[in-house]
All heavy atoms as TSV, in Angstrom:
chain	resi	resn	atom	element	x	y	z
A	1	HIS	N	N	96.191	85.772	102.924
A	1	HIS	CA	C	97.255	86.340	102.110
A	1	HIS	C	C	98.313	85.297	101.805
A	1	HIS	O	O	98.708	85.128	100.658
A	1	HIS	CB	C	97.877	87.536	102.825
A	1	HIS	CG	C	99.099	88.060	102.161
A	1	HIS	ND1	N	100.360	87.718	102.584
A	1	HIS	CD2	C	99.274	88.863	101.107
A	1	HIS	CE1	C	101.253	88.315	101.802
A	1	HIS	NE2	N	100.617	89.022	100.903
A	2	ASP	N	N	98.783	84.613	102.824
A	2	ASP	CA	C	99.846	83.627	102.611
A	2	ASP	C	C	99.396	82.501	101.678
A	2	ASP	O	O	100.181	82.011	100.876
A	2	ASP	CB	C	100.327	83.055	103.939
A	2	ASP	CG	C	101.053	84.096	104.780
A	2	ASP	OD1	O	101.456	85.142	104.222
A	2	ASP	OD2	O	101.204	83.874	105.990
A	3	ALA	N	N	98.116	82.117	101.773
A	3	ALA	CA	C	97.607	81.036	100.926
A	3	ALA	C	C	97.654	81.414	99.449
A	3	ALA	O	O	97.805	80.550	98.589
A	3	ALA	CB	C	96.185	80.668	101.328
A	4	LEU	N	N	97.552	82.709	99.130
A	4	LEU	CA	C	97.636	83.140	97.735
A	4	LEU	C	C	99.012	82.864	97.132
A	4	LEU	O	O	99.144	82.707	95.919
A	4	LEU	CB	C	97.349	84.641	97.621
A	4	LEU	CG	C	95.923	85.087	97.919
A	4	LEU	CD1	C	95.852	86.601	97.939
A	4	LEU	CD2	C	94.969	84.514	96.901
A	5	TYR	N	N	100.015	82.823	97.978
A	5	TYR	CA	C	101.381	82.658	97.493
A	5	TYR	C	C	101.908	81.243	97.655
A	5	TYR	O	O	103.105	81.018	97.630
A	5	TYR	CB	C	102.305	83.666	98.184
A	5	TYR	CG	C	102.064	85.063	97.673
A	5	TYR	CD1	C	101.246	85.934	98.360
A	5	TYR	CD2	C	102.622	85.492	96.474
A	5	TYR	CE1	C	101.000	87.208	97.879
A	5	TYR	CE2	C	102.380	86.756	95.982
A	5	TYR	CZ	C	101.571	87.611	96.692
A	5	TYR	OH	O	101.326	88.871	96.208
A	6	GLU	N	N	101.019	80.287	97.801
A	6	GLU	CA	C	101.432	78.887	97.801
A	6	GLU	C	C	101.449	78.411	96.352
A	6	GLU	O	O	100.753	78.935	95.506
A	6	GLU	CB	C	100.466	78.045	98.630
A	6	GLU	CG	C	100.532	78.374	100.105
A	6	GLU	CD	C	99.519	77.595	100.922
A	6	GLU	OE1	O	98.764	76.785	100.339
A	6	GLU	OE2	O	99.496	77.810	102.142
A	7	GLY	N	N	102.241	77.440	96.049
A	7	GLY	CA	C	102.265	76.904	94.690
A	7	GLY	C	C	103.007	77.800	93.715
A	7	GLY	O	O	104.067	78.343	94.031
A	8	PRO	N	N	102.431	78.011	92.514
A	8	PRO	CA	C	103.154	78.714	91.448
A	8	PRO	C	C	103.474	80.182	91.745
A	8	PRO	O	O	104.396	80.737	91.167
A	8	PRO	CB	C	102.231	78.617	90.238
A	8	PRO	CG	C	100.990	77.954	90.676
A	8	PRO	CD	C	101.150	77.502	92.083
A	9	LEU	N	N	102.728	80.804	92.651
A	9	LEU	CA	C	102.996	82.217	92.958
A	9	LEU	C	C	104.074	82.402	94.034
A	9	LEU	O	O	104.482	83.525	94.314
A	9	LEU	CB	C	101.707	82.918	93.412
A	9	LEU	CG	C	100.624	83.064	92.360
A	9	LEU	CD1	C	99.395	83.756	92.947
A	9	LEU	CD2	C	101.130	83.835	91.157
A	10	ARG	N	N	104.551	81.337	94.606
A	10	ARG	CA	C	105.536	81.418	95.686
A	10	ARG	C	C	106.743	82.299	95.336
A	10	ARG	O	O	107.181	83.100	96.162
A	10	ARG	CB	C	105.997	80.018	96.097
A	10	ARG	CG	C	107.002	80.002	97.212
A	10	ARG	CD	C	106.352	80.400	98.516
A	10	ARG	NE	N	107.388	80.440	99.553
A	10	ARG	CZ	C	107.370	81.251	100.574
A	10	ARG	NH1	N	106.366	82.068	100.748
A	10	ARG	NH2	N	108.327	81.236	101.462
A	11	PRO	N	N	107.297	82.240	94.128
A	11	PRO	CA	C	108.453	83.086	93.810
A	11	PRO	C	C	108.137	84.587	93.828
A	11	PRO	O	O	109.048	85.411	93.899
A	11	PRO	CB	C	108.852	82.649	92.399
A	11	PRO	CG	C	108.259	81.295	92.211
A	11	PRO	CD	C	107.014	81.277	93.060
A	12	LEU	N	N	106.855	84.946	93.774
A	12	LEU	CA	C	106.473	86.362	93.751
A	12	LEU	C	C	106.265	86.961	95.143
A	12	LEU	O	O	106.106	88.162	95.279
A	12	LEU	CB	C	105.201	86.541	92.924
A	12	LEU	CG	C	105.301	86.073	91.477
A	12	LEU	CD1	C	103.951	86.174	90.788
A	12	LEU	CD2	C	106.355	86.855	90.725
A	13	LEU	N	N	106.266	86.114	96.193
A	13	LEU	CA	C	106.060	86.603	97.556
A	13	LEU	C	C	107.243	87.453	97.986
A	13	LEU	O	O	108.389	87.030	97.926
A	13	LEU	CB	C	105.876	85.442	98.530
A	13	LEU	CG	C	105.712	85.823	99.995
A	13	LEU	CD1	C	104.471	86.691	100.196
A	13	LEU	CD2	C	105.633	84.578	100.857
A	14	ARG	N	N	106.949	88.678	98.419
A	14	ARG	CA	C	107.997	89.597	98.880
A	14	ARG	C	C	107.961	89.636	100.399
A	14	ARG	O	O	107.243	90.430	100.993
A	14	ARG	CB	C	107.760	90.989	98.288
A	14	ARG	CG	C	107.615	90.961	96.774
A	14	ARG	CD	C	108.538	91.775	95.952
A	14	ARG	NE	N	109.365	92.741	96.562
A	14	ARG	CZ	C	109.330	94.048	96.295
A	14	ARG	NH1	N	108.450	94.527	95.449
A	14	ARG	NH2	N	110.176	94.857	96.865
A	15	GLU	N	N	108.721	88.747	101.030
A	15	GLU	CA	C	108.701	88.622	102.486
A	15	GLU	C	C	109.318	89.824	103.195
A	15	GLU	O	O	109.071	90.031	104.380
A	15	GLU	CB	C	109.402	87.328	102.903
A	15	GLU	CG	C	108.644	86.108	102.400
A	15	GLU	CD	C	109.228	84.824	102.909
A	15	GLU	OE1	O	109.234	84.633	104.130
A	15	GLU	OE2	O	109.688	84.020	102.072
A	16	GLU	N	N	110.090	90.646	102.478
A	16	GLU	CA	C	110.701	91.819	103.103
A	16	GLU	C	C	109.705	92.964	103.273
A	16	GLU	O	O	109.989	93.946	103.957
A	16	GLU	CB	C	111.921	92.303	102.306
A	16	GLU	CG	C	111.604	93.002	101.003
A	16	GLU	CD	C	111.320	92.095	99.808
A	16	GLU	OE1	O	111.193	90.868	99.988
A	16	GLU	OE2	O	111.220	92.611	98.694
A	17	ILE	N	N	108.531	92.841	102.664
A	17	ILE	CA	C	107.497	93.867	102.776
A	17	ILE	C	C	106.381	93.313	103.652
A	17	ILE	O	O	105.737	92.326	103.283
A	17	ILE	CB	C	106.931	94.242	101.388
A	17	ILE	CG1	C	108.045	94.758	100.486
A	17	ILE	CG2	C	105.817	95.262	101.521
A	17	ILE	CD1	C	107.617	94.979	99.059
A	18	PRO	N	N	106.132	93.928	104.816
A	18	PRO	CA	C	105.051	93.403	105.674
A	18	PRO	C	C	103.695	93.576	105.003
A	18	PRO	O	O	103.434	94.604	104.367
A	18	PRO	CB	C	105.147	94.253	106.941
A	18	PRO	CG	C	105.944	95.450	106.570
A	18	PRO	CD	C	106.786	95.089	105.378
A	19	TYR	N	N	102.855	92.561	105.122
A	19	TYR	CA	C	101.527	92.622	104.528
A	19	TYR	C	C	100.602	93.439	105.415
A	19	TYR	O	O	100.499	93.199	106.610
A	19	TYR	CB	C	100.946	91.228	104.325
A	19	TYR	CG	C	99.518	91.275	103.859
A	19	TYR	CD1	C	99.220	91.680	102.572
A	19	TYR	CD2	C	98.472	90.965	104.716
A	19	TYR	CE1	C	97.905	91.764	102.130
A	19	TYR	CE2	C	97.161	91.046	104.285
A	19	TYR	CZ	C	96.888	91.442	102.993
A	19	TYR	OH	O	95.598	91.535	102.568
A	20	LEU	N	N	99.916	94.414	104.841
A	20	LEU	CA	C	98.886	95.182	105.521
A	20	LEU	C	C	97.581	94.942	104.777
A	20	LEU	O	O	97.512	95.178	103.566
A	20	LEU	CB	C	99.214	96.680	105.499
A	20	LEU	CG	C	100.503	97.090	106.199
A	20	LEU	CD1	C	100.788	98.567	105.955
A	20	LEU	CD2	C	100.407	96.806	107.686
A	21	PRO	N	N	96.550	94.441	105.473
A	21	PRO	CA	C	95.268	94.220	104.775
A	21	PRO	C	C	94.793	95.502	104.106
A	21	PRO	O	O	94.875	96.582	104.685
A	21	PRO	CB	C	94.326	93.808	105.909
A	21	PRO	CG	C	95.222	93.313	106.988
A	21	PRO	CD	C	96.491	94.114	106.872
A	22	HIS	N	N	94.322	95.379	102.884
A	22	HIS	CA	C	93.903	96.538	102.127
A	22	HIS	C	C	92.964	96.125	101.001
A	22	HIS	O	O	92.865	94.950	100.680
A	22	HIS	CB	C	95.110	97.259	101.527
A	22	HIS	CG	C	95.847	96.410	100.539
A	22	HIS	ND1	N	96.700	95.403	100.918
A	22	HIS	CD2	C	95.826	96.400	99.191
A	22	HIS	CE1	C	97.185	94.814	99.842
A	22	HIS	NE2	N	96.670	95.396	98.768
A	23	VAL	N	N	92.302	97.086	100.437
A	23	VAL	CA	C	91.484	96.870	99.253
A	23	VAL	C	C	91.995	97.836	98.204
A	23	VAL	O	O	91.945	99.052	98.387
A	23	VAL	CB	C	89.985	97.135	99.523
A	23	VAL	CG1	C	89.183	96.974	98.260
A	23	VAL	CG2	C	89.474	96.224	100.624
A	24	GLY	N	N	92.533	97.321	97.139
A	24	GLY	CA	C	93.017	98.159	96.040
A	24	GLY	C	C	92.044	98.060	94.878
A	24	GLY	O	O	91.798	96.983	94.363
A	25	ILE	N	N	91.490	99.175	94.480
A	25	ILE	CA	C	90.500	99.173	93.408
A	25	ILE	C	C	91.154	99.415	92.055
A	25	ILE	O	O	90.842	98.803	91.070
A	25	ILE	CB	C	89.418	100.252	93.659
A	25	ILE	CG1	C	88.690	99.986	94.973
A	25	ILE	CG2	C	88.440	100.334	92.502
A	25	ILE	CD1	C	87.938	98.683	95.016
A	26	GLY	N	N	92.073	100.307	91.981
A	26	GLY	CA	C	92.724	100.684	90.738
A	26	GLY	C	C	93.214	102.104	90.880
A	26	GLY	O	O	92.999	102.745	91.899
A	27	ASN	N	N	93.878	102.592	89.875
A	27	ASN	CA	C	94.348	103.960	89.995
A	27	ASN	C	C	94.400	104.645	88.643
A	27	ASN	O	O	94.432	104.017	87.608
A	27	ASN	CB	C	95.706	104.020	90.686
A	27	ASN	CG	C	96.802	103.407	89.855
A	27	ASN	OD1	O	96.896	103.638	88.656
A	27	ASN	ND2	N	97.653	102.609	90.468
A	28	SER	N	N	94.386	105.936	88.713
A	28	SER	CA	C	94.503	106.782	87.545
A	28	SER	C	C	94.828	108.181	88.038
A	28	SER	O	O	94.529	108.530	89.175
A	28	SER	CB	C	93.185	106.817	86.758
A	28	SER	OG	O	93.239	107.818	85.750
A	29	GLN	N	N	95.425	108.967	87.196
A	29	GLN	CA	C	95.673	110.355	87.584
A	29	GLN	C	C	94.412	111.197	87.435
A	29	GLN	O	O	94.364	112.341	87.861
A	29	GLN	CB	C	96.812	110.950	86.771
A	29	GLN	CG	C	96.551	111.019	85.274
A	29	GLN	CD	C	97.735	111.570	84.514
A	29	GLN	OE1	O	98.617	112.193	85.090
A	29	GLN	NE2	N	97.756	111.331	83.223
A	30	TYR	N	N	93.365	110.603	86.858
A	30	TYR	CA	C	92.127	111.327	86.617
A	30	TYR	C	C	91.027	110.838	87.555
A	30	TYR	O	O	90.714	109.649	87.587
A	30	TYR	CB	C	91.678	111.168	85.162
A	30	TYR	CG	C	92.745	111.605	84.193
A	30	TYR	CD1	C	93.474	110.679	83.470
A	30	TYR	CD2	C	93.045	112.961	84.043
A	30	TYR	CE1	C	94.478	111.080	82.598
A	30	TYR	CE2	C	94.046	113.375	83.169
A	30	TYR	CZ	C	94.760	112.429	82.452
A	30	TYR	OH	O	95.759	112.836	81.606
A	31	ARG	N	N	90.445	111.773	88.294
A	31	ARG	CA	C	89.421	111.440	89.279
A	31	ARG	C	C	88.260	110.657	88.656
A	31	ARG	O	O	87.788	109.678	89.223
A	31	ARG	CB	C	88.895	112.717	89.938
A	31	ARG	CG	C	87.851	112.464	91.003
A	31	ARG	CD	C	87.269	113.766	91.564
A	31	ARG	NE	N	86.386	113.514	92.663
A	31	ARG	CZ	C	85.148	113.026	92.563
A	31	ARG	NH1	N	84.655	112.732	91.385
A	31	ARG	NH2	N	84.407	112.823	93.622
A	32	GLU	N	N	87.814	111.062	87.497
A	32	GLU	CA	C	86.670	110.417	86.848
A	32	GLU	C	C	86.947	108.939	86.582
A	32	GLU	O	O	86.060	108.093	86.711
A	32	GLU	CB	C	86.310	111.135	85.537
A	32	GLU	CG	C	85.884	112.577	85.708
A	32	GLU	CD	C	87.069	113.545	85.889
A	32	GLU	OE1	O	88.216	113.190	85.560
A	32	GLU	OE2	O	86.822	114.655	86.391
A	33	GLU	N	N	88.165	108.622	86.180
A	33	GLU	CA	C	88.514	107.226	85.928
A	33	GLU	C	C	88.533	106.432	87.228
A	33	GLU	O	O	88.112	105.272	87.257
A	33	GLU	CB	C	89.863	107.132	85.221
A	33	GLU	CG	C	89.802	107.599	83.783
A	33	GLU	CD	C	91.144	107.486	83.077
A	33	GLU	OE1	O	92.092	106.898	83.628
A	33	GLU	OE2	O	91.237	107.999	81.952
A	34	CYS	N	N	89.011	107.038	88.314
A	34	CYS	CA	C	89.017	106.360	89.615
A	34	CYS	C	C	87.588	106.052	90.058
A	34	CYS	O	O	87.307	104.952	90.540
A	34	CYS	CB	C	89.725	107.208	90.666
A	34	CYS	SG	S	91.497	107.331	90.410
A	35	VAL	N	N	86.693	107.003	89.892
A	35	VAL	CA	C	85.291	106.799	90.261
A	35	VAL	C	C	84.696	105.676	89.417
A	35	VAL	O	O	83.981	104.808	89.929
A	35	VAL	CB	C	84.490	108.108	90.113
A	35	VAL	CG1	C	82.998	107.856	90.262
A	35	VAL	CG2	C	84.965	109.139	91.123
A	36	ALA	N	N	84.976	105.663	88.128
A	36	ALA	CA	C	84.452	104.619	87.246
A	36	ALA	C	C	84.986	103.240	87.636
A	36	ALA	O	O	84.239	102.258	87.652
A	36	ALA	CB	C	84.789	104.934	85.792
A	37	LEU	N	N	86.270	103.149	87.967
A	37	LEU	CA	C	86.859	101.882	88.395
A	37	LEU	C	C	86.209	101.374	89.671
A	37	LEU	O	O	85.864	100.195	89.790
A	37	LEU	CB	C	88.369	102.039	88.611
A	37	LEU	CG	C	89.230	102.167	87.363
A	37	LEU	CD1	C	90.631	102.634	87.740
A	37	LEU	CD2	C	89.285	100.844	86.626
A	38	ALA	N	N	86.045	102.264	90.646
A	38	ALA	CA	C	85.436	101.872	91.916
A	38	ALA	C	C	83.986	101.443	91.713
A	38	ALA	O	O	83.522	100.465	92.306
A	38	ALA	CB	C	85.524	103.015	92.917
A	39	SER	N	N	83.263	102.146	90.859
A	39	SER	CA	C	81.871	101.810	90.583
A	39	SER	C	C	81.759	100.435	89.925
A	39	SER	O	O	80.928	99.609	90.309
A	39	SER	CB	C	81.255	102.886	89.689
A	39	SER	OG	O	79.930	102.563	89.378
A	40	ALA	N	N	82.608	100.182	88.940
A	40	ALA	CA	C	82.594	98.882	88.258
A	40	ALA	C	C	82.954	97.756	89.219
A	40	ALA	O	O	82.324	96.697	89.216
A	40	ALA	CB	C	83.555	98.908	87.073
A	41	ALA	N	N	83.951	97.983	90.064
A	41	ALA	CA	C	84.373	96.958	91.018
A	41	ALA	C	C	83.257	96.645	92.010
A	41	ALA	O	O	83.053	95.491	92.370
A	41	ALA	CB	C	85.625	97.409	91.752
A	42	SER	N	N	82.523	97.665	92.441
A	42	SER	CA	C	81.458	97.431	93.422
A	42	SER	C	C	80.322	96.593	92.820
A	42	SER	O	O	79.655	95.861	93.536
A	42	SER	CB	C	80.926	98.749	93.974
A	42	SER	OG	O	80.209	99.455	92.981
A	43	ARG	N	N	80.123	96.690	91.521
A	43	ARG	CA	C	79.093	95.865	90.869
A	43	ARG	C	C	79.583	94.434	90.680
A	43	ARG	O	O	78.811	93.487	90.766
A	43	ARG	CB	C	78.708	96.466	89.530
A	43	ARG	CG	C	77.859	97.713	89.636
A	43	ARG	CD	C	77.278	98.131	88.295
A	43	ARG	NE	N	78.276	98.368	87.271
A	43	ARG	CZ	C	78.921	99.520	87.089
A	43	ARG	NH1	N	78.685	100.540	87.887
A	43	ARG	NH2	N	79.800	99.653	86.122
A	44	LEU	N	N	80.851	94.261	90.406
A	44	LEU	CA	C	81.402	92.928	90.144
A	44	LEU	C	C	81.744	92.157	91.406
A	44	LEU	O	O	81.664	90.944	91.443
A	44	LEU	CB	C	82.658	93.051	89.278
A	44	LEU	CG	C	82.449	93.611	87.876
A	44	LEU	CD1	C	83.788	93.843	87.201
A	44	LEU	CD2	C	81.584	92.669	87.056
A	45	LEU	N	N	82.172	92.877	92.437
A	45	LEU	CA	C	82.635	92.237	93.666
A	45	LEU	C	C	81.895	92.804	94.873
A	45	LEU	O	O	82.437	93.628	95.604
A	45	LEU	CB	C	84.139	92.467	93.850
A	45	LEU	CG	C	85.041	91.958	92.742
A	45	LEU	CD1	C	86.443	92.508	92.906
A	45	LEU	CD2	C	85.063	90.438	92.756
A	46	PRO	N	N	80.666	92.376	95.090
A	46	PRO	CA	C	79.954	92.902	96.258
A	46	PRO	C	C	80.595	92.369	97.546
A	46	PRO	O	O	80.491	91.192	97.859
A	46	PRO	CB	C	78.527	92.393	96.073
A	46	PRO	CG	C	78.662	91.195	95.192
A	46	PRO	CD	C	79.878	91.424	94.345
A	47	ILE	N	N	81.293	93.226	98.241
A	47	ILE	CA	C	82.015	92.853	99.454
A	47	ILE	C	C	81.461	93.680	100.604
A	47	ILE	O	O	81.319	94.891	100.495
A	47	ILE	CB	C	83.526	93.114	99.301
A	47	ILE	CG1	C	84.081	92.309	98.134
A	47	ILE	CG2	C	84.266	92.802	100.586
A	47	ILE	CD1	C	85.510	92.649	97.788
A	48	ARG	N	N	81.184	93.031	101.716
A	48	ARG	CA	C	80.711	93.740	102.902
A	48	ARG	C	C	81.884	93.911	103.858
A	48	ARG	O	O	82.374	92.941	104.420
A	48	ARG	CB	C	79.591	92.967	103.577
A	48	ARG	CG	C	78.365	92.807	102.711
A	48	ARG	CD	C	77.224	92.244	103.533
A	48	ARG	NE	N	76.145	91.688	102.760
A	48	ARG	CZ	C	75.289	92.360	102.038
A	48	ARG	NH1	N	75.406	93.649	101.915
A	48	ARG	NH2	N	74.314	91.762	101.394
A	49	ILE	N	N	82.323	95.156	103.989
A	49	ILE	CA	C	83.424	95.461	104.885
A	49	ILE	C	C	83.115	96.749	105.632
A	49	ILE	O	O	82.232	97.506	105.245
A	49	ILE	CB	C	84.771	95.621	104.140
A	49	ILE	CG1	C	84.684	96.751	103.116
A	49	ILE	CG2	C	85.190	94.324	103.483
A	49	ILE	CD1	C	85.992	97.091	102.456
A	50	LYS	N	N	83.846	96.983	106.708
A	50	LYS	CA	C	83.732	98.229	107.444
A	50	LYS	C	C	85.016	99.007	107.195
A	50	LYS	O	O	86.105	98.577	107.573
A	50	LYS	CB	C	83.554	97.960	108.932
A	50	LYS	CG	C	83.396	99.214	109.745
A	50	LYS	CD	C	83.155	98.902	111.202
A	50	LYS	CE	C	82.966	100.170	111.985
A	50	LYS	NZ	N	82.714	99.890	113.402
A	51	VAL	N	N	84.896	100.145	106.544
A	51	VAL	CA	C	86.054	100.977	106.229
A	51	VAL	C	C	86.186	102.034	107.314
A	51	VAL	O	O	85.258	102.804	107.551
A	51	VAL	CB	C	85.904	101.640	104.838
A	51	VAL	CG1	C	87.088	102.538	104.540
A	51	VAL	CG2	C	85.733	100.579	103.764
A	52	THR	N	N	87.318	102.063	108.002
A	52	THR	CA	C	87.520	103.006	109.100
A	52	THR	C	C	88.492	104.120	108.757
A	52	THR	O	O	88.576	105.101	109.476
A	52	THR	CB	C	88.031	102.266	110.349
A	52	THR	OG1	O	89.241	101.593	110.023
A	52	THR	CG2	C	86.997	101.260	110.843
A	53	SER	N	N	89.231	103.953	107.653
A	53	SER	CA	C	90.162	105.004	107.245
A	53	SER	C	C	90.495	104.855	105.771
A	53	SER	O	O	90.266	103.808	105.177
A	53	SER	CB	C	91.449	104.946	108.067
A	53	SER	OG	O	92.161	103.756	107.803
A	54	VAL	N	N	91.027	105.930	105.212
A	54	VAL	CA	C	91.487	105.933	103.832
A	54	VAL	C	C	92.951	106.352	103.846
A	54	VAL	O	O	93.307	107.357	104.462
A	54	VAL	CB	C	90.672	106.916	102.960
A	54	VAL	CG1	C	91.260	107.036	101.573
A	54	VAL	CG2	C	89.210	106.497	102.905
A	55	THR	N	N	93.789	105.580	103.199
A	55	THR	CA	C	95.202	105.905	103.094
A	55	THR	C	C	95.501	106.297	101.655
A	55	THR	O	O	95.126	105.589	100.726
A	55	THR	CB	C	96.082	104.705	103.495
A	55	THR	OG1	O	95.758	104.328	104.830
A	55	THR	CG2	C	97.558	105.039	103.403
A	56	VAL	N	N	96.177	107.406	101.489
A	56	VAL	CA	C	96.565	107.886	100.170
A	56	VAL	C	C	98.048	107.595	99.986
A	56	VAL	O	O	98.865	107.913	100.849
A	56	VAL	CB	C	96.308	109.407	100.025
A	56	VAL	CG1	C	96.758	109.898	98.662
A	56	VAL	CG2	C	94.840	109.714	100.269
A	57	SER	N	N	98.369	106.965	98.877
A	57	SER	CA	C	99.770	106.681	98.578
A	57	SER	C	C	100.036	106.994	97.112
A	57	SER	O	O	99.120	107.130	96.314
A	57	SER	CB	C	100.111	105.222	98.882
A	57	SER	OG	O	99.340	104.356	98.088
A	58	CYS	N	N	101.289	107.103	96.780
A	58	CYS	CA	C	101.701	107.404	95.420
A	58	CYS	C	C	102.569	106.251	94.919
A	58	CYS	O	O	103.611	105.958	95.504
A	58	CYS	CB	C	102.473	108.724	95.389
A	58	CYS	SG	S	102.981	109.196	93.722
A	59	TYR	N	N	102.113	105.599	93.881
A	59	TYR	CA	C	102.842	104.476	93.292
A	59	TYR	C	C	103.351	104.898	91.930
A	59	TYR	O	O	102.584	105.299	91.064
A	59	TYR	CB	C	101.925	103.256	93.177
A	59	TYR	CG	C	102.599	102.056	92.580
A	59	TYR	CD1	C	103.611	101.392	93.263
A	59	TYR	CD2	C	102.232	101.588	91.336
A	59	TYR	CE1	C	104.231	100.283	92.712
A	59	TYR	CE2	C	102.839	100.476	90.777
A	59	TYR	CZ	C	103.838	99.828	91.476
A	59	TYR	OH	O	104.459	98.737	90.929
A	60	ASP	N	N	104.657	104.835	91.726
A	60	ASP	CA	C	105.247	105.291	90.463
A	60	ASP	C	C	105.588	104.150	89.511
A	60	ASP	O	O	106.294	104.335	88.538
A	60	ASP	CB	C	106.485	106.139	90.736
A	60	ASP	CG	C	107.615	105.355	91.381
A	60	ASP	OD1	O	107.508	104.110	91.513
A	60	ASP	OD2	O	108.622	105.981	91.752
A	61	GLY	N	N	105.063	102.973	89.793
A	61	GLY	CA	C	105.355	101.820	88.967
A	61	GLY	C	C	106.468	100.958	89.534
A	61	GLY	O	O	106.648	99.821	89.136
A	62	THR	N	N	107.202	101.510	90.494
A	62	THR	CA	C	108.292	100.775	91.130
A	62	THR	C	C	108.135	100.739	92.636
A	62	THR	O	O	108.253	99.695	93.255
A	62	THR	CB	C	109.652	101.420	90.799
A	62	THR	OG1	O	109.779	101.495	89.381
A	62	THR	CG2	C	110.791	100.608	91.356
A	63	SER	N	N	107.876	101.898	93.226
A	63	SER	CA	C	107.760	101.962	94.678
A	63	SER	C	C	106.479	102.682	95.076
A	63	SER	O	O	105.907	103.448	94.307
A	63	SER	CB	C	108.973	102.668	95.281
A	63	SER	OG	O	109.036	104.003	94.815
A	64	ASN	N	N	106.044	102.396	96.293
A	64	ASN	CA	C	104.828	102.972	96.834
A	64	ASN	C	C	105.213	103.900	97.981
A	64	ASN	O	O	105.876	103.478	98.915
A	64	ASN	CB	C	103.916	101.853	97.326
A	64	ASN	CG	C	102.524	102.334	97.602
A	64	ASN	OD1	O	102.041	103.244	96.957
A	64	ASN	ND2	N	101.879	101.720	98.563
A	65	GLU	N	N	104.796	105.172	97.916
A	65	GLU	CA	C	105.155	106.148	98.947
A	65	GLU	C	C	103.898	106.618	99.677
A	65	GLU	O	O	102.923	107.044	99.060
A	65	GLU	CB	C	105.852	107.349	98.311
A	65	GLU	CG	C	106.275	108.390	99.318
A	65	GLU	CD	C	106.957	109.578	98.656
A	65	GLU	OE1	O	107.467	109.431	97.527
A	65	GLU	OE2	O	106.957	110.655	99.266
A	66	PHE	N	N	103.922	106.513	101.007
A	66	PHE	CA	C	102.821	106.972	101.845
A	66	PHE	C	C	102.664	108.479	101.709
A	66	PHE	O	O	103.635	109.221	101.740
A	66	PHE	CB	C	103.104	106.599	103.307
A	66	PHE	CG	C	102.137	107.190	104.281
A	66	PHE	CD1	C	100.916	106.590	104.505
A	66	PHE	CD2	C	102.448	108.350	104.964
A	66	PHE	CE1	C	100.008	107.146	105.404
A	66	PHE	CE2	C	101.554	108.907	105.870
A	66	PHE	CZ	C	100.342	108.298	106.090
A	67	VAL	N	N	101.421	108.954	101.559
A	67	VAL	CA	C	101.141	110.381	101.481
A	67	VAL	C	C	100.435	110.843	102.740
A	67	VAL	O	O	100.899	111.727	103.435
A	67	VAL	CB	C	100.297	110.727	100.233
A	67	VAL	CG1	C	99.930	112.212	100.219
A	67	VAL	CG2	C	101.064	110.362	98.958
A	68	ASP	N	N	99.283	110.229	103.070
A	68	ASP	CA	C	98.536	110.629	104.251
A	68	ASP	C	C	97.480	109.573	104.560
A	68	ASP	O	O	97.143	108.745	103.712
A	68	ASP	CB	C	97.859	111.975	104.033
A	68	ASP	CG	C	97.651	112.751	105.328
A	68	ASP	OD1	O	97.748	112.161	106.414
A	68	ASP	OD2	O	97.402	113.969	105.247
A	69	LYS	N	N	96.968	109.619	105.780
A	69	LYS	CA	C	95.908	108.695	106.205
A	69	LYS	C	C	94.811	109.527	106.854
A	69	LYS	O	O	95.083	110.407	107.662
A	69	LYS	CB	C	96.449	107.676	107.190
A	69	LYS	CG	C	95.431	106.638	107.614
A	69	LYS	CD	C	96.069	105.574	108.474
A	69	LYS	CE	C	95.056	104.519	108.858
A	69	LYS	NZ	N	95.677	103.430	109.622
A	70	PHE	N	N	93.563	109.222	106.482
A	70	PHE	CA	C	92.413	109.963	106.982
A	70	PHE	C	C	91.446	109.011	107.666
A	70	PHE	O	O	90.925	108.107	107.019
A	70	PHE	CB	C	91.688	110.659	105.822
A	70	PHE	CG	C	92.570	111.577	105.029
A	70	PHE	CD1	C	93.204	111.128	103.881
A	70	PHE	CD2	C	92.771	112.877	105.436
A	70	PHE	CE1	C	94.029	111.969	103.145
A	70	PHE	CE2	C	93.595	113.735	104.710
A	70	PHE	CZ	C	94.223	113.274	103.567
A	71	PRO	N	N	91.185	109.210	108.964
A	71	PRO	CA	C	90.170	108.391	109.626
A	71	PRO	C	C	88.778	108.804	109.137
A	71	PRO	O	O	88.549	109.966	108.806
A	71	PRO	CB	C	90.357	108.714	111.101
A	71	PRO	CG	C	91.023	110.043	111.134
A	71	PRO	CD	C	91.822	110.150	109.866
A	72	LEU	N	N	87.883	107.844	109.065
A	72	LEU	CA	C	86.508	108.130	108.654
A	72	LEU	C	C	85.655	108.204	109.917
A	72	LEU	O	O	85.689	107.310	110.752
A	72	LEU	CB	C	85.993	107.062	107.704
A	72	LEU	CG	C	86.767	106.933	106.407
A	72	LEU	CD1	C	86.239	105.770	105.577
A	72	LEU	CD2	C	86.698	108.219	105.601
A	73	LYS	N	N	84.888	109.247	110.060
A	73	LYS	CA	C	84.051	109.445	111.237
A	73	LYS	C	C	82.709	108.750	111.054
A	73	LYS	O	O	82.225	108.602	109.948
A	73	LYS	CB	C	83.842	110.928	111.487
A	73	LYS	CG	C	85.122	111.666	111.785
A	73	LYS	CD	C	84.869	113.124	111.994
A	73	LYS	CE	C	86.211	113.821	112.241
A	73	LYS	NZ	N	86.055	115.260	112.393
A	74	GLY	N	N	82.133	108.336	112.160
A	74	GLY	CA	C	80.795	107.752	112.133
A	74	GLY	C	C	80.734	106.341	111.602
A	74	GLY	O	O	79.698	105.911	111.127
A	75	VAL	N	N	81.863	105.627	111.656
A	75	VAL	CA	C	81.846	104.235	111.179
A	75	VAL	C	C	81.958	103.285	112.326
A	75	VAL	O	O	82.366	103.596	113.388
A	75	VAL	CB	C	82.969	103.957	110.149
A	75	VAL	CG1	C	82.721	104.739	108.890
A	75	VAL	CG2	C	84.327	104.247	110.710
């Protein structure tokens, strides 16, 4: 994460916000669009990870608000 903000991106680093590892696929208010985004991303970026939980948040274009976190069973 820190290496991404070396060089020209350094002014964009928000040190007041702690970094939490995450995978952001995209968002939409429409479920079908979210599914399409995730499907396209999985074809373009084959990543092998172990997902143990899903966190739901609401981003209004300015701030991100935590909604809920769901552990995934059997992982």
